[in-house]
N, C-alpha and C positions, 0 to 999 in steps of 0.2 A: 903287562899289556894294558893299554889304555883304550877301552871301547865305551862309548857313552850309549848305554842301552835304552831302548824305548820300551813302552808297555806292551809292544808287539814282539819283543825279542824272542819269545818262544816259537815265532813262526820260522826263524832260520837258525835252529840249533846246530845243524851240521856245518853250516858256513862259519858261524862264530867259533865252534870248536876247532875246525881246521885252520882258521885264521890264527887262533891262539897257538896252536901246534907249530905252524910254520913261522911265527914270529920267534918262538924260542930256539929255532934252528938257524935263524939268519946269522950269517957271519961265520958259521962253522964249516970250514973248507972241505971237510971229509964227508959232509952230508951229500947224498945223492940229489939230483934235480927233482924237485917235488912234482914236476909235470903240471897238468892242469887240475890237480885235485881240488884246489880251492874253488875253481869255477864249477867243477862237477858237483861239489857239495852245495854251492849256491843254487844251481839249476834244480838239483834234487829238492831242496827246500821249496823252491818256487813251485815245482810240479805238485809237491805234497799240499801246498797251500792253494792250488787250483789257480795259480797266477798265469796271466797270459804275457806279461812283460816284466822284466827286470830293469830297474834304473839305477845307475850309480851317478849321483849329482854332487859336484864339489861346491862347497860353500867357502866362505872366508876362514872359518875356523875348523869345521868338520865336514865330512863327506857323507852324504845321506845314501843309504842303501834302501830301495823301496820296490815293493811289488804292486803290480796292478792286478787286483783281484775282483772279478765280476765287474770290471770296468772302472773300479775305484782305486785310487792310489792309496797304498798303506805303508807307512814307515815300519821298517823292520830292524834297522840298526843305524847308528851314527858311528863312523870310524874316522881315524885320523888320516891325514894325507899320505904319510908313509904306507899305511895299510892299504890305502886305495891304489897306491902304485903297484902293490903286490897283485891286487885283483886285476887291474888294467893290463899289466905285463902278461898275466896268464891268459886273459881274453885275447890279446894280440897274438900270443904263441899258438893258442887253439885255432885261430883264424888265419894263421900263417901271414901276419901282417908285420911290417917293419916295426921293431920294438921302440924306435925313437919317438918322442913327443910329436904328434901330428899338428900341423898349423892349418889344415884344411880338413873338412869333414871327409870321413871314409866310411864305406860300407863293405860288408863282408859276410860270408856264410860259413857255418861250422856245424859240426854234429857231435854228439856225444852219446854213450850208451850208459843208461842209468839202471837202477834196480827194476824199474818199471818198463824198461825197454829203450830203444833208440829214440832220440829226439833231435830235431834240426833246429838250428839257431840263426836268426837274422840279426846281424851286429851293426850298429851305427856308432861311430865315435866322432865327437864334435869338440873342438877346442873351445874353451871359455875363459873368462878373465881369471878364474880361480883354478883352473886345471882342466883336464880332459873329462868330458861327460860321456857316458855310455848308456846305450839303450839296447837290450837284448829282447827280441821277440821270440817266444817259444812256439815253434811251428809243429803243433801236434796234429798229425793226420787223423787220429781218432775223432777229432772234433768235426771233421768233414764227413764222417760216415753217418751223420744223422739223417734220418728219413724225413721227407717233406711233411709227413703226418705228425712229427714231433717238433716242428718249428715254432708252433704257437699260432698258426693261422686259424681264423674262424672257419666253421664248417662250410659256410657258403663260398668264402674265398678259396678254400682248398678245393672245393668242386670246380670253381672257375679255372684254377691253375691246372688241375688234372686235365680239364677239357682242352686247354691250349696244348699240353703235352701230347694229347692224342692227335690234335690237328697238325702240329708240327710246322707252323709257318709264321714268318715275320720275325720281329725282334722282341726278345724279352729283356727288360731292364730291371736290375735290382738297384734301387736309388736310395741314397741317403748320405750322411756325413761319414767321415773316417771313424772306423771302429763300431759300426752299427750292425755288423753281421751279414754284410752283403756277400762277401765270399762264401760264407757257410751256406747261404740260401742257394747260390748258383751251383755249388758242388753237390748239394742235396738233390737238385733237379738232374744233375748229370748222373748221379747214382740211380736215380729213378729211371732215366732214359736207358741206362745200361741193361735194365731188366728186359727192355723191349727189343734186344739185339739190334741196336742201331749203331751206325758207324759214327763215332763222335770225335772230333779233332779240336784241340785247343791251341790258341796262340797266346803266349803269356810272356810277361817281362817282369821278373824272371819266372821260371817254373819252380814254385815254392813246395808244392805238394805233389808227389808222385801218385798217380791214380791208375791202377791196373784196368785195362779195358778201354782206355782212352788214349789216343795218339797225341801226345803233348809236344808242341813246337815252341821252342824259346826264341825270342827276337834276339837278333845279334847285329846291331847297326854297323859294327866293324867290318862285317862281312856282307853288307848291303842287304840283310834280311830285315827290312822295316815292315811296317804295318801293311802297306798296300801290296808288296811283294809276298809277304806272308799269307795274306788272304788268297792271292792267286794261286799260290802253292797248295793251300789247303783245299781250294775248290777242285784242283786237279786229282785229288785223292777221293773224289766222289763222296763226300760225307753226307749223312742225314742231318746232323746238327754241328754247329760250329760254336766255339766258346772263345770269346775275346776277353782277356783278362780285365781290362778296364778301358773306358773311353776317357782319355786324359787330355786330348788336344784335338785341333781340326783335322789332323791326318788320321788319327784312330776313329774319330767320328765319321769321316767320309768312308773309311774302310769298313766300318760296321754296317752303314746304310747300303753300301754296294753289295755286301755279302747277304744282307737281309732281303734285298729285293731280287736276288739271284735264284730264289726258289727254295733255298735252305732256311732252316730255322736257326737264329743266332741267339746266343745268351751272353750277356755282358753286364758290367756294373757302371755306375755313374755317380759322381758326387753332385748332389743337390738336396734341396730341403724336404721335398715330398714328391709324390707321384706326379702332380701337375707341373711342378718345377722342372721335371725332365724335359718338357717341351721347350721351356725357356733356355735350358742349358744347351740343347741341341741347337737352338737358333743361334745362341752365342758362339757355337763353334762353327758358324757359317752355313748351316743346313737351311734349306728352304722349306716352307710349310708343306708343299706338295711332296717333298722327299720324306719328311717326318711322317706325314699321314700315310704314305705308301709303306713305310717300313715298320713303324711301331705297331706292336700287337698287344703286349702286356707290360705294365709297369707296376712293380711292387715297391712301394715306399716302406721304410722300416726304421725302427729304433730298437735299442735293447734296454730293458729295464731289469733290475734285480728282483729275484723271487724272494719273498718273505720266508724266513725260516719256519717250517711247519711246527717245529717244537716249542717256539716262543711267540708265535703269532697270536694276536689278540685283537679285539675290537674296542675302539675308544671313541669318545665324542668328537665330532668334527670342530676343529678350531675356527676362530673368526678369520684368520689368515687364509685358511683353506677355503672357507665359504666364499671369500673375495675372489680366489682363483677360479672357482667354479662359475661364479657370476660373470667374470670377464670372458670365460669360455662359452657363455650362454648355456650353462648346464644347471640343473637343479642339485643343489648340494645335498648328499645324504646326511642323515642325522648322525650316523656312525660309520667309521671307516677303519679298515684293518691296518695294523701297525705291529711292531715287534719290539721287544726290550733288549734282545740279545742273551744268548745263553752258551753254555759250554759246547753244545752241538754246532753252533755257527761261529765259534771263536769270538763271541760277544759283538758280532757285527750286526746281527738281526736279519741277515739275508744269507741265502745259499743258492748260488747259480743264477742263471739269467734266462729270459725268455724274450721273444720279440713282440713288438707292437706293430702291426701292419695296416697298410691300405692297399688294396689291389684294385688296379684299374684295368679292366679288360675292355679295350676299345672297340666300339661298334660303329656302324655306318654313320650315325648322327655325330659321333665324335670325330671321325675323319672329316666329315663336311664342316664341322665347327673349326678344326684346326686350319682348314683351308681358308677360313675368313680371318685369320691372324688375330684371334682373341688374346687379351692378356690373361695372366694367371687368375686374376679375380673372376673374370667372366667364366673361365673353364671351372673353377671351384664352384661357382653359383649353379652352373649347369649339372655338375655332378651331385651337388647337395640336393637339388630338385628331384632328382631320381632316387634319393635315399642311398647314396653312395656310402659304403662301409669305410669311414675315415678313421684317421689315427684316434680322434677323440672317441668314437663309438667303440673301437677295439680296446682302447686304454680303459675306458669306463667299465666294460665288460670283465676285463681282468681285475680291476679294482673290486667290483661287486663280487667276483668269485674268490676273493681273498688272495689272488696271486701276488700282487704287488701293492705298493703303498702310494698315497697321494704324492709324497715327497719324490718318489722315483718318477711318476708321470711328469711332475713339474721339472725335474731335472732332465728328462729325456728331450723336452722341447719339441719343436716341429709343429706345434699346434697353431693352425691357421684357420680362423673361423670365416666361412663364407659370408660375405656381406649381403 
């Protein structure tokens, strides 16, 4: 067997062992069908490594197998193209896809039962110049059982969020780029609402996580169940709270606003840079200022940063480059900052787990009046800065001072917009 191992090879021992075993059996007609054991082994290794995604990426010479751990891609092995075909064929069999090489992107869902329990998979296959690329998202429902108290919100922001939950009116938006934890935040709120014995109905495309106590409706364009019709059907069930999986176009933006102004509270997610950027994003989807002001109630902008490993965390002197970053952000650079060297406990990564960096904007009457005046993002940020709004920078610096994360993680997270 020819496997070009990386320094991370210990991360995927079951996969490498099963791959070697199946290669020795190739071509033996009496061997039984190995089934999806290779994929099960790969997923088991990924779960053990706390990975959220598996990537199989073909190159001109070798195929890279990579895990995304705490938001960062880590190489775990380089395999040959024939070995990659074994992997991809089993992925297709598990997902009940046509085994022939695909020439257009394909998506599928599958599930498997591991030692740790069942796990759902979202699979994407895409043709490339050097072969088929595969991305597998591990849909672990336990991740969505997190309490809002454990998201990483500052005490004042958490109090504001709980106040909105009690009022139950208007639109709640979780805003940020892809992979920043928006879904986790929304589902944490849904679990909190379940405690209050409320009727909660979601409209999702697709329904990726089954949640007991919530009526979940899947969009089905083939049978004319689109956003607007789905919202109408949801309202007929007399819900206290609605959840719309994502605002992704003008149709879903219109449906979200119509639901939010109907007297129900609505929770949804939106791709944008920060909390203030949500106003611009909604305008870009064709909504007018008076509609945004009437519907919008709370916006939580967020990013994810890795937590420093508590076993190897230490303080060191701030570098000149870091001082320049602090100065650009109009912050006073601390003399010493937390960092980590990596140890056996964290797999030499220096980090273990992630937490959120948040800015929560609970709109008040002044904000509504300001939006009606059609201000740009800079004007809105200045307005919030004048009243000491808890921004990304404030929250990030608090987590840095507490030794939760590092300067490099804050810089990597991005989203830092300083009000002029």
